[in-house]
KOLTORGU-360838 format. One record per atom (N, C-alpha, C, CB): x negated, y negated, z; residue in one letter. Coordinates in steps of 0.02 Angstrom, whole numbers, padded with zeros to 5 digits, always signed. Each point is the difference from the previous one (the first is absolute). Glycine has a CB too. Example, Ala and Ser with C-alpha at 12.3 -4.5 7.8 and 13.67 -1.06 7.14 Angstrom:
-00660+00284+00390A
+00045-00059+00000A
-00045-00060+00000A
+00095+00059+00062A
-00077-00112-00098S
-00042-00059+00003S
+00039-00055+00037S
-00059+00032-00108S
END
This chain:
+02695-11362-03963M
-00033+00033+00049M
-00021+00065-00021M
+00059-00062+00078M
-00119+00084-00060K
-00027+00058-00024K
-00004+00049+00060K
-00064-00062-00092K
+00072+00124+00070L
+00001+00060+00049L
-00078+00021+00023L
+00116+00047-00061L
-00127-00044+00122F
-00069+00018+00017F
+00012+00056+00058F
-00059-00124-00032F
+00033+00177+00019I
+00002+00060+00051I
-00078+00012+00013I
+00119+00062-00047I
-00137-00077+00100P
-00078+00012+00015P
-00017+00081-00006P
-00002-00109+00089P
-00051+00109-00119A
-00034+00072+00006A
-00043+00006+00064A
-00006+00008-00129A
-00006+00047+00140C
-00041+00020+00065C
-00068-00037-00013C
+00054+00126+00023C
-00081-00163+00024G
-00069-00032-00007G
+00016-00073-00025G
-00067+00115-00030G
+00118-00136+00007D
+00015-00072-00024D
-00005-00041+00067D
+00085+00032-00106D
-00107-00087+00099R
-00007-00052+00061R
+00033-00061-00016R
-00107+00042+00034R
+00144-00063+00011I
+00038-00067-00002I
-00027-00044+00059I
+00111+00056-00050I
-00106-00126+00043T
-00010-00044+00053T
+00064-00034+00010T
-00120-00012-00022T
+00139+00010+00086L
+00069-00038+00020L
-00016-00070-00015L
+00040+00078+00097L
+00012-00105-00131E
-00002-00077-00019E
+00037-00030+00060E
+00004+00009-00136E
+00046+00018+00167K
+00038-00019+00052K
+00008+00057+00057K
+00056-00080-00085K
-00049+00054+00147A
+00002+00051+00055A
+00065+00048-00027A
-00051-00086+00111A
+00041+00154-00095W
+00048+00043-00018W
+00029+00030+00063W
-00055+00019-00109W
+00129-00020+00121G
+00030+00032+00050G
+00036+00055-00029G
+00005-00098+00067G
-00005+00158-00021F
+00028+00055-00029F
+00024+00046+00068F
-00080-00007-00122F
+00122+00053+00116D
+00013+00048+00046D
-00049+00055+00007D
+00108-00031-00021D
-00139+00039+00077L
-00046+00056+00011L
+00043+00052+00031L
-00105-00069+00015L
+00114+00129-00048Y
+00032+00058+00030Y
-00043+00038+00042Y
+00069+00006-00091Y
-00040+00008+00149L
-00045+00039+00051L
-00006+00074-00015L
+00035-00082+00088L
-00054+00095-00135E
-00007+00070-00027E
-00083+00019+00009E
+00111-00017-00096E
-00121+00080+00109R
-00073+00013+00021R
-00053-00032-00042R
+00039+00104+00041R
-00028-00110-00108R
-00056-00027-00037R
-00008-00077+00012R
+00018+00091-00087R
+00027-00122+00124N
-00001-00075+00007N
-00023-00018+00067N
+00092-00013-00079N
-00092+00069+00122V
-00017-00007+00081V
-00064-00034+00012V
+00058+00107+00025V
-00112-00081-00058K
-00066-00032+00013K
-00004-00072-00020K
-00050+00110-00015K
+00082-00125-00037F
+00002-00072-00024F
+00040-00040+00048F
-00009+00032-00121F
+00068-00005+00146A
+00036-00038+00045A
-00038-00012+00074A
+00106+00046-00067A
-00148+00007+00080Q
-00037-00008+00066Q
-00053-00047-00011Q
+00024+00114+00038Q
-00054-00116-00099E
-00056-00053-00003E
+00033-00070+00002E
-00080+00076-00072E
+00134-00082+00053H
+00034-00069+00001H
+00038-00015+00063H
+00011+00009-00121H
-00019+00037+00168K
+00033-00003+00066K
+00073-00015-00005K
-00106-00036+00048K
+00129+00079-00096L
+00079+00002-00009L
+00031+00059+00044L
-00010-00047-00126L
-00037+00097+00142V
+00025+00058+00043V
-00067+00013+00044V
+00095+00061-00093V
-00080-00033+00144D
-00059+00015+00046D
-00035+00071-00020D
+00062-00068+00099D
-00114+00082-00069A
-00043+00065-00017A
+00036+00066+00014A
-00102-00065+00030A
+00157+00056+00018K
+00041+00059+00017K
+00057+00019-00046K
-00029-00029+00111K
+00038-00024-00161F
+00062+00011-00041F
-00008+00064-00040F
+00021-00125-00010F
+00033+00171+00013D
+00005+00061-00038D
+00056-00004-00051D
-00046+00062+00097D
+00023-00058-00158P
+00055-00010-00050P
+00058+00054-00002P
-00089-00057-00068P
+00064+00112+00089W
+00054+00056+00006W
+00048-00014+00054W
-00080+00082-00039W
+00067-00109+00092R
+00038-00012+00060R
+00031-00070-00004R
-00076+00078+00067R
+00037-00135-00082D
+00021-00068-00007D
+00012-00031-00060D
-00051-00004+00088D
+00040+00040-00147G
+00001-00034-00066G
+00072+00000-00036G
-00124+00037-00011G
+00177-00008+00054Y
+00066+00014-00041Y
+00057-00046+00044Y
-00037+00140-00046Y
+00084-00166+00009L
+00060-00031+00030L
+00026+00054+00029L
+00024-00090-00074L
+00017+00075+00137K
+00028+00052+00035K
+00084-00011-00006K
-00114+00010+00084K
+00148+00042-00078D
+00074-00010-00001D
+00024-00013+00070D
+00014+00075-00101D
+00055-00084+00107A
+00031-00025+00064A
-00023+00051+00060A
+00109-00053-00067A
-00123+00112+00053A
-00015+00056+00052A
-00078-00003+00013A
+00102+00081-00043A
-00140-00119+00008G
-00065-00008+00007G
-00045+00049-00035G
+00032-00051+00100G
+00004+00090-00148R
-00042+00043-00042R
-00024-00032-00062R
+00059+00093+00044R
-00127-00076-00069P
-00027-00028-00053P
+00031+00017-00064P
-00094-00002+00065P
+00105-00052-00105Q
+00037+00011-00064Q
-00062+00010-00055Q
+00115-00078+00037Q
-00131+00132-00048Y
-00056+00023-00046Y
+00019-00035-00066Y
-00026+00121+00059Y
-00019-00152-00093G
+00013-00031-00068G
+00019-00078+00008G
+00042+00119-00047G
-00036-00134+00105R
+00014-00074+00013R
-00058-00029+00045R
+00131+00018-00006R
-00182-00040-00024L
-00058-00020+00040L
+00009-00067+00021L
-00073+00074-00057L
+00054-00093+00122K
-00013-00060+00027K
-00049-00045-00048K
+00021+00057+00118K
-00014-00124-00110S
-00048-00043-00044S
-00012-00060+00041S
+00043+00039-00115S
-00100-00066+00102L
-00014-00072+00031L
-00020-00040-00059L
-00039+00038+00119L
+00045-00110-00109R
-00020-00046-00049R
-00070-00010+00005R
+00104-00051+00000R
-00133+00053-00050M
-00078-00009-00012M
-00017-00057-00052M
-00014+00127+00024M
-00035-00169-00011T
-00022-00049-00049T
-00073+00001-00009T
+00095-00069+00027T
-00117+00076-00092L
-00072+00001-00010L
-00011-00073-00028L
-00015+00135-00024L
-00039-00168+00036P
-00008-00074-00015P
-00026-00001-00075P
-00028-00037+00129P
+00035-00030-00149K
-00018-00012-00072K
-00079+00012+00001K
+00101-00093-00029K
-00118+00118-00033G
-00072+00014-00011G
-00021+00074+00020G
-00022-00126+00019G
+00070+00166+00003S
-00016+00071+00019S
-00010+00036-00065S
+00068-00002+00108S
-00114+00043-00107V
-00013+00040-00059V
+00029+00074+00012V
-00108-00074-00028V
+00152+00091-00020L
+00028+00068+00009L
-00009+00050-00062L
+00085-00057+00077L
-00107+00117-00062E
-00011+00045-00054E
+00053+00053-00004E
-00120-00022+00011E
+00148+00035-00062C
+00056+00053-00008C
-00037+00070+00012C
+00074-00073-00090C
-00044+00107+00140D
-00017+00067+00010D
+00039+00055-00024D
-00045-00048+00085D
+00106+00034-00091R
+00055+00044-00025R
+00064-00029-00017R
-00050+00079+00064R
+00078-00052-00117V
+00063-00028-00023V
+00041+00061+00003V
-00043-00097-00075V
+00100+00087+00111Y
+00048+00067+00013Y
+00074-00027-00020Y
-00077+00058+00110Y
+00095-00038-00165I
+00067-00011-00033I
+00025+00076-00022I
-00033-00131-00047I
+00100+00136+00069R
+00018+00070-00021R
+00075-00016-00022R
-00082+00077+00087R
+00108-00027-00119T
+00063+00007-00032T
+00050-00026+00047T
-00035+00096-00067T
+00099-00116+00038F
+00049-00027+00047F
+00024+00051+00051F
+00035-00079-00087F
-00030+00059+00147S
+00024+00040+00053S
+00063-00013+00017S
-00099+00008+00038S
+00148+00046-00034K
+00070-00011+00023K
+00008-00027+00069K
+00028+00090-00073K
-00082-00079+00113S
+00005-00027+00067S
-00018-00072+00010S
-00022+00111+00032S
-00003-00138-00085A
-00027-00075-00002A
+00062-00030-00032A
-00138+00014-00015A
+00176-00036+00062L
+00072-00030-00017L
-00014-00072-00016L
+00071+00077+00080L
-00114-00114-00060Q
-00020-00074-00010Q
-00070-00009-00011Q
+00087-00034+00070Q
-00103-00032-00104V
-00066-00011-00013V
-00042-00003+00057V
+00035-00052-00091V
-00091+00086+00096G
-00049+00004+00052G
+00012+00057+00051G
-00014-00121-00016G
+00069+00156+00013S
+00009+00056+00044S
-00035+00059-00015S
+00098-00043+00019S
-00133+00045-00076D
-00038+00058-00018D
-00077-00020+00018D
+00088+00040-00098D
-00131+00004+00078F
-00074-00014+00017F
-00042-00013-00060F
+00012+00072+00098F
+00009-00103-00147D
-00037-00021-00052D
-00051-00051+00029D
+00097+00022-00082D
-00160-00021+00071S
-00045-00042+00040S
-00071-00002-00039S
+00064+00033+00115S
-00101-00087-00089I
-00072-00004-00020I
-00038+00003+00062I
+00019-00068-00103I
-00071+00110+00093S
-00047+00001+00058S
-00054-00051-00010S
+00022+00121+00019S
-00050-00166+00021W
-00047-00047-00009W
-00059+00011+00051W
+00090-00078-00046W
-00153+00056+00029K
-00050-00003+00049K
-00024-00069+00001K
-00031+00117-00012K
+00017-00149+00069V
-00024-00069+00009V
-00075+00001-00010V
+00093-00030+00081V
-00117-00011-00126M
-00072+00008-00019M
-00041-00062+00026M
+00034+00068-00106M
-00092-00051+00120K
-00049-00049+00013K
-00065+00009-00038K
+00052-00010+00108K
-00055-00036-00161G
-00055+00015-00045G
+00019+00063-00041G
-00087-00052+00082G
+00044+00089-00091Q
+00011+00064-00042Q
+00027+00059+00050Q
-00102-00035-00087Q
+00106+00030+00140K
+00017+00051+00048K
+00069-00015+00036K
-00127+00022+00015K
+00158+00036+00000P
+00063-00008+00037P
-00012-00008+00071P
+00058+00066-00081P
-00012-00111+00111V
-00011-00011+00070V
+00025+00060+00040V
+00009-00124-00016V
-00039+00155+00064R
+00017+00056+00041R
+00070-00006+00032R
-00122+00015+00021R
+00164+00030-00030N
+00063+00009+00030N
+00047-00053-00034N
-00052+00045+00114N
+00037-00066-00173Q
+00037-00054-00027Q
+00037+00026-00069Q
-00086-00088+00055Q
+00114+00158-00052R
+00036+00022-00049R
+00073+00004+00019R
-00098+00055-00040R
+00148-00068-00006F
+00068-00001+00012F
+00041+00008-00057F
-00023-00064+00089F
+00087+00086-00083W
+00046-00012-00053W
+00053-00036+00017W
-00031+00091-00046W
+00062-00128-00010A
+00057-00042+00003A
+00054+00017-00055A
-00077-00088+00048A
+00138+00087-00038K
+00049+00021-00046K
+00004-00051-00061K
+00064+00058+00098K
-00047-00033-00157L
-00005-00043-00058L
+00034-00062+00003L
-00011+00094-00059L
+00072-00101+00092P
+00037-00067+00003P
-00047-00049+00038P
+00120+00055+00001P
-00159-00038+00045D
-00045-00049+00035D
-00056-00011-00050D
+00027+00039+00124D
-00049+00009-00156C
-00063-00012-00045C
+00025-00052-00059C
-00054+00129+00023C
+00120-00130-00042Y
+00014-00045-00051Y
-00010-00071+00020Y
+00075+00080-00043Y
-00076-00089+00107E
-00010-00072+00023E
-00067-00028+00007E
+00096+00019+00054E
-00149+00025-00072I
-00067-00017+00001I
-00019-00057-00051I
-00020+00119+00038I
-00006-00172-00024E
-00032-00047-00046E
-00073+00013+00002E
+00089-00086+00015E
-00121+00095-00071Y
-00068+00029-00001Y
-00035-00030-00061Y
+00036+00111+00058Y
-00101-00106-00053S
-00051-00008-00065S
-00027+00064-00011S
-00038-00118+00022S
+00019+00132-00078L
-00029+00067-00015L
-00070-00017-00031L
+00118+00063-00021L
-00166-00038+00054A
-00076-00013-00019A
+00007+00037-00074A
-00073+00003+00135A
+00035-00038-00180P
-00006+00031-00068P
-00034+00069+00004P
-00008-00117-00053P
-00041+00125+00094D
-00037+00061+00005D
+00029+00052+00039D
-00090-00064-00015D
+00153+00050+00045A
+00032+00044+00048A
+00051+00042-00041A
-00014-00083+00101A
+00039+00063-00163L
+00044+00038-00034L
-00027+00054-00035L
+00060-00090-00006L
-00040+00159+00021Y
-00020+00054-00044Y
-00076+00008-00002Y
+00104-00021-00066Y
-00138+00019+00121R
-00066+00008+00007R
-00023+00063-00020R
+00004-00076+00082R
-00063+00083-00092D
-00023+00070-00030D
+00009+00057+00057D
-00093-00061-00083D
+00144+00088+00085R
+00010+00050+00059R
-00040+00062-00009R
+00114-00040+00016R
-00139+00060-00070V
-00046+00057-00007V
-00064-00024+00037V
+00049+00044-00117V
-00079-00095+00109K
-00058-00030+00037K
+00012+00003+00072K
-00026-00075-00092K
+00085+00044+00116A
+00023-00003+00064A
-00001+00065+00037A
+00064-00092-00038A
-00037+00146+00002V
+00006+00067+00027V
-00072+00027+00012V
+00114+00021-00061V
-00151-00031+00012K
-00072+00024+00004K
-00029-00025+00055K
-00013+00007-00112K
+00006-00072+00125Q
-00023-00027+00059Q
+00028+00024+00068Q
-00019-00090-00075Q
+00077+00100+00073V
+00027+00026+00067V
-00023+00080+00010V
+00108-00088-00010V
-00108+00124-00042M
-00025+00069-00001M
-00073-00002+00021M
+00082+00035-00091M
-00127-00081+00059E
-00060+00005+00018E
-00026-00021+00074E
-00004-00011-00120E
+00045-00032+00151S
-00012-00024+00067S
+00016+00047+00053S
+00021-00106-00041S
END
């Protein structure tokens, strides 16, 4: 087995449907709304946290819903977030090490289709990597973005 950590801009195609926990944090809400997992009135600050017995939000304990992307979906890595060991992360998956993805259609990202998933969920992705997707000429890509 070889280690693969996607760089920002790398694209993968799902070889199998991928199921993961979509955490209802503010950056994932538009994605959840587009997939009809939450309604338009969903407020991540009010509704996104698990509550204690008294009904108070437990900040740091996000609610999540199960999401599945179909085989053939093309994802572009948008952000890799890995930080040093956190004493508060007592078990695997309780921290926020994650990869942010954009769902792509052709060369363009689909509107409101950006989300992040925790690393343990990303480990389950079965994918193929387009030969031209790995380590693309980022200087050229940045120039194109800056000129448009």
